[in-house]
N, C-alpha and C positions, 0 to 999 in steps of 0.2 A: 522387621517392618515389612509389610506386604508391599508388592509392586504398586506404585501409584499410577493411576490412569491419567495420562496427558493426552489431550486431543485438541484439534482445531476448534476455535469458538465459532458458533453460528451467528448469523446476523441478528437473531433474537437475543443473543447473549452479550451484545456490545455494551449496553448500559451496565450490566453486572460486572463485566471486565473493567470498564472505566472506573466504576465505584471501588473495586478491589484495589486498583492502582492508586486511586486518590487516598484511600485509607492507609495503604502501605507507605505512602510518601508523606503522611501527615507529620512525621517527626524527622524526615530526611533533612540534613543540614542545608543542602543546596536549594531544595524546593522551598523550604521555609524561609531561607534568606530572601529569595525572590518573591515569595508570596507570604510575607510575614504576618499580615493581619488575618486572623482565623476566618472572619466573614468573607474577606476577599479570596482567601485560599479556596474555600468551599464553593464560591460563586464562579471563579475564573479558572482554577486549576483543572477541573474536568475538561474544559474546552482546550486548555493547553495540552493535556494528555492526548486528546483527539488529533490535534495538529502535529504533535511530536511522533506519535506511534500509530495513529488511527488507520493509516493506509495498510497496516498489517491485516485488518479485517477484510480488505478487498482482495488480498492475495492468499488467504488461507493460512497465514503465518502468525495469527494471534492464537496463542496456545493457552490452555487453562487446565487446572485441576479443579474440578467443579466445587464451587463454594469456598475455595481456599486461596488460589493463587493464579496469576496471569502473567504472561510474557508477551510483549509485542515486538516481533522481529520484522524488520524490513528486508526483503530479498534484494539481491544485487540489482542495481539500477533504480531502486525505489528510494526516494528521499522524503524526509519529513517536510511539512509545510512550514518552512523556516520563516517566511514573511509573517504568517499568522502567529507563530510562536513568539517572535520578537515583539509584535504589537501587543499581544496579551501580557507578556512578561513586563513590558514597559508600562502598561496600564496599571499593573499591580505593584510596581516597584516605586519606592519613594523617589522623588525627583532627584535627590542627591546621589542615589545609587544607580541611576539610569545609564550613566557612562560606564560604570563597572559592569552592568548587565550586558551592555553592548560588547564590551571587551571579552566577556565570557563566551559569547556566541562566536566572536571572531577567532578566539583561541580554539574553541571546539572545532570550527571549520578547518583550521590549520592542521590539527592532528588527525582529522578524519581521513582515512585511506582514500587514495584516488583510484586504485585498482578495484575490480569487482569484489564484493564481500557481502556478508550478511551483517546487518546492523541491529543491535539490541538497544533501542532507546529507553525502554521501560520494562522492568520486571518487578513484581511485588507480591507479597503474601499478606493476607488479612492479618493485622497485628495480633488478633486473638488466636491465630493459628500458626504463628511463626515458631521456628525451632524444630520442625518435624520433617525437614528434608524436602519441602515442596519446591523451594528455589533450585536446589540441586537437581531435582527431577525435571523441572522445566528446562534448565540449562542442558542437561544430558540429552533430552529429547531433540532439541534444536541442533546441538553440536554434532549429533549423529548424522543429521542432514548435511551439515557443513562438511563433515568428513566424507560422507558418501559422494558429495558433489565436488570435493577437493577445493573448497572455498574457505578463505579466512573469515573470522568473525571479529567484530569490533564493538566496543561499548565504552561508555564513560561512567565510572563508578562515582556516584554523587555522595557517597558516604564512605569514610575510611573503614567502617565496620564491615563493608561488603567486599573489600579487596581480597582478603584471604579466601573467601568462597570462590571468587573468580580465578584466583591463582590455582586453587585445587582443580579447577576445570581446565587448566592449561593456558589461561590468559597471562600475558606479560605486560608489565607497566611500560608505557611509552614516555611518560613525563608527568608534569603537573599543570593543571589549568587553574589559574586564580586571577582575579581582577578586583582591585580596590580591597574592601574588607570581606569579600566573598569567601565562603569555605573552599577548600581545595577539592577539585574534581580530578579524578585519575583516569586518563585515557588508557585503554588496554586493548591488546590485539591477541588473537589466538590463531596460529597456523593450523591448517587441516592436518589430521593424523591419518 
């Protein structure tokens, strides 16, 4: 396979990157548990993606492989817009699941490292182009920055299918996040090399 070109997304590419993430998460267990109705998913999830990882665009840490894949990394000291995320998730979640949704956010916060780190809230490949190493290339690009700066990296794997990919990149499992009947989310950390 030839070397894949990973680069920072421009401001003109924000909508394309958000669309790639939305497509990639359309069958993600956690995303679809929280945004179960397809119409609601496509109406609200793009705004959720912006609240969760959109600040990466302001810091040059939204990476892409053109037309294929996107990773939204938040640099040390930059946090998602948690208030907006929770409001959007609760607006899309069935009333009986709202307490479980709130519990998920609380657990995610409890696992989130307190020391400076790079945070990967979202990474995804267009489903029509999965299985060609785009996710690994995006991870490798950002993890080289983490290693250079001697900073840990943190993420929550929202699908058990992705845990092996993250392990191959050096991430270690910290535990499990689950609330009510939600799918399991796996918090993972990687020490710099």
